[in-house]
C-alpha positions as CSV (number, residue, x, y, z in Angstrom):
1,X,0.0,0.0,0.0
2,X,2.9,2.4,0.7
3,X,4.3,1.6,-2.7
4,X,1.0,2.6,-4.4
5,X,0.9,5.9,-2.4
6,X,4.5,6.6,-3.3
7,X,3.8,5.9,-7.0
8,X,0.8,8.2,-6.9
9,X,2.9,11.0,-5.4
10,X,5.6,10.5,-8.0
11,X,3.1,10.6,-10.9
12,X,1.5,13.8,-9.4
13,X,4.9,15.4,-9.0
14,X,5.9,14.4,-12.5
15,X,2.8,15.9,-14.0
16,X,3.4,19.1,-12.0
17,X,7.0,19.3,-13.4
18,X,5.8,18.7,-16.9
19,X,3.2,21.4,-16.6
20,X,5.9,23.9,-15.3
21,X,8.2,22.8,-18.2
22,X,5.4,23.4,-20.6
23,X,4.7,26.9,-19.2
24,X,8.4,27.8,-19.4
25,X,8.7,26.7,-23.0
26,X,5.5,28.6,-23.8
27,X,6.9,31.8,-22.3
28,X,10.1,31.4,-24.2
29,X,8.2,30.7,-27.4
30,X,6.0,33.8,-26.9
31,X,9.1,35.9,-26.2
32,X,10.7,34.6,-29.5
33,X,7.5,35.3,-31.4
34,X,7.4,38.9,-30.0
35,X,11.0,39.4,-31.0
36,X,10.3,38.1,-34.5
37,X,7.3,40.4,-34.8
38,X,9.4,43.4,-33.8
39,X,12.1,42.5,-36.3
40,X,9.5,42.1,-39.0
41,X,7.9,45.5,-38.2
42,X,11.4,47.2,-38.2
43,X,12.2,45.6,-41.6
44,X,8.8,46.7,-43.1
45,X,9.3,50.3,-41.9
46,X,12.8,50.4,-43.2
47,X,11.7,48.9,-46.5
48,X,9.1,51.7,-46.9
49,X,11.6,54.4,-45.9
50,X,14.8,53.4,-47.7
51,X,15.4,52.7,-51.4
52,X,17.3,49.6,-52.5
53,X,20.8,51.1,-52.5
54,X,20.4,52.7,-49.1
55,X,19.0,49.4,-47.7
56,X,22.0,47.5,-49.1
57,X,24.4,50.1,-47.5
58,X,22.6,49.8,-44.2
59,X,22.8,46.0,-44.3
60,X,26.6,46.2,-45.1
61,X,27.0,48.5,-42.1
62,X,25.1,46.0,-39.9
63,X,27.6,43.3,-40.8
64,X,30.6,45.4,-39.8
65,X,29.2,47.6,-37.0
66,X,25.8,46.3,-35.7
67,X,25.5,48.8,-32.9
68,X,25.9,51.7,-35.3
69,X,23.5,50.2,-37.8
70,X,21.0,49.7,-35.0
71,X,21.3,53.4,-33.9
72,X,20.7,54.5,-37.5
73,X,17.7,52.1,-37.9
74,X,16.2,53.5,-34.6
75,X,16.8,57.1,-35.9
76,X,15.1,56.3,-39.2
77,X,12.2,54.5,-37.6
78,X,11.7,57.4,-35.2
79,X,11.7,59.9,-38.0
80,X,9.2,57.8,-40.0
81,X,6.9,57.6,-37.0
82,X,6.9,61.3,-36.5
83,X,6.4,61.9,-40.2
84,X,9.6,63.8,-40.7
85,X,10.6,61.9,-43.8
86,X,9.3,63.1,-47.2
87,X,9.6,60.0,-49.3
88,X,12.2,57.3,-49.6
89,X,15.8,58.1,-48.6
90,X,18.5,57.5,-51.2
91,X,22.0,56.3,-50.5
92,X,23.4,59.8,-50.3
93,X,20.7,60.7,-47.8
94,X,21.6,57.7,-45.7
95,X,25.3,58.7,-45.8
96,X,24.3,62.1,-44.4
97,X,22.3,60.5,-41.6
98,X,25.3,58.1,-40.9
99,X,27.6,61.1,-40.6
100,X,25.2,62.8,-38.2
101,X,24.9,59.7,-36.1
102,X,28.7,59.2,-36.1
103,X,29.2,62.8,-34.9
104,X,26.7,62.3,-32.1
105,X,28.2,59.0,-30.9
106,X,31.9,59.8,-31.6
107,X,34.1,59.0,-28.7
108,X,36.7,61.6,-28.1
109,X,39.9,60.2,-26.7
110,X,42.5,62.3,-25.0
111,X,45.8,61.2,-23.6
112,X,47.4,63.1,-20.8
113,X,50.8,62.5,-19.3
114,X,51.2,63.1,-15.7
115,X,54.9,63.3,-15.0
116,X,56.2,62.9,-11.5
117,X,57.6,66.1,-10.1
118,X,60.1,64.8,-7.5
119,X,63.6,65.7,-6.9
120,X,65.7,63.9,-9.4
121,X,69.0,62.5,-8.3
122,X,70.6,63.4,-11.7
123,X,70.1,67.1,-11.0
124,X,72.3,66.9,-7.9
125,X,75.3,65.1,-9.6
126,X,76.5,68.2,-11.5
127,X,79.6,68.7,-9.3
């Protein structure tokens, strides 16, 4: 009788674990679907905003510098949503936008040398 109770508890626990596993996979699947929908939406907006040569340039940039391409895509999508674009952007227009974004995100590096200002033993050996 104890074996039957133990077996029933095991089956119940197993079904609970399978239900949790199913919920976790459903959440993950829903997250992936939402990500895919967002990517599709971005691609359709960019296809409406850019002509073929500009789209090709942006894709090439995405291969080399994905963070910069993402910033440009976000900028273009924002402009499109607010209606600030008057037609499709050509490759030369995209180059201008790239220059603007590069200027805004440009990292300025400076190098400073801090030399020690202590008494140098070489200065005292002039006898």
